[in-house]
C-alpha positions as CSV (number, residue, x, y, z in Angstrom):
1,M,108.2,97.1,93.4
2,I,105.3,100.0,93.6
3,L,105.9,103.2,91.1
4,A,103.7,105.7,92.9
5,D,102.4,108.1,90.7
6,E,102.8,112.0,91.4
7,N,99.3,112.5,92.6
8,I,99.7,109.8,95.4
9,P,100.0,111.8,98.8
10,F,103.4,111.2,100.2
11,E,101.6,109.8,103.6
12,I,100.5,106.7,101.6
13,T,104.2,106.4,100.0
14,K,106.1,106.9,103.5
15,S,103.2,104.3,105.1
16,L,103.7,101.6,102.2
17,R,107.4,102.0,102.7
18,G,107.1,101.5,106.2
19,E,105.0,98.3,105.7
20,G,108.3,96.9,103.7
21,F,107.1,97.9,100.1
22,E,109.7,99.3,97.9
23,V,108.3,102.4,96.6
24,T,109.4,104.8,93.8
25,S,107.7,108.1,93.8
26,I,107.5,109.7,90.7
27,Y,107.0,113.0,93.0
28,E,110.4,112.4,94.2
29,A,112.5,111.2,91.8
30,A,110.9,112.7,88.4
31,R,108.4,115.3,89.2
32,G,106.5,116.8,85.9
33,I,107.5,113.9,83.5
34,S,104.3,113.0,81.4
35,D,101.8,110.2,81.8
36,E,104.0,108.6,78.9
37,Q,107.2,108.7,80.4
38,V,105.4,107.3,83.6
39,I,104.0,104.4,81.6
40,E,107.6,103.6,80.2
41,M,109.5,103.8,83.6
42,A,106.5,101.3,84.8
43,V,107.3,98.9,82.3
44,K,111.0,99.4,81.8
45,Y,111.3,98.3,85.7
46,D,108.4,96.1,85.9
47,F,106.7,98.2,88.4
48,I,103.0,98.4,89.7
49,L,101.7,102.0,88.8
50,L,99.9,103.5,91.8
51,T,97.6,106.5,90.9
52,E,94.5,108.3,91.3
53,D,94.4,109.4,87.7
54,K,91.9,107.6,85.2
55,D,93.7,108.6,82.2
56,F,95.9,105.6,82.7
57,G,93.1,103.7,82.6
58,E,92.6,104.8,78.9
59,W,96.2,103.8,77.9
60,V,95.8,100.3,79.4
61,F,92.1,99.7,77.4
62,A,92.5,102.1,74.7
63,H,96.0,101.7,73.8
64,H,96.5,98.2,74.5
65,A,99.6,99.2,76.7
66,K,101.5,96.0,77.4
67,G,103.0,94.9,80.6
68,L,101.5,97.5,82.6
69,S,99.7,97.1,85.8
70,V,97.8,99.9,87.1
71,H,96.1,100.4,90.7
72,F,93.8,103.2,90.9
73,L,93.1,104.5,94.6
74,R,89.9,106.0,95.0
75,L,90.7,108.4,98.3
76,S,87.8,110.6,100.0
77,R,89.2,113.6,101.4
78,P,87.5,115.9,104.1
79,R,85.4,118.7,102.5
80,K,86.2,122.3,102.9
């Protein structure tokens, strides 16, 4: 199961769901919660956390967050 952080575009969440993945979206379910609460949710329900936020790397490496699997997306967006 995947936990999509608030910063993951809905198009990606929708596409993953369309491919059969079970995705819980922070944006839909708990908008505005802290990074620490996102981590607690991911660990409690054994989610893979999908995010664009590099701060979660600090939690994994500096704070030694146990039981947390984080996948970082780096999306290139068109320049305006």
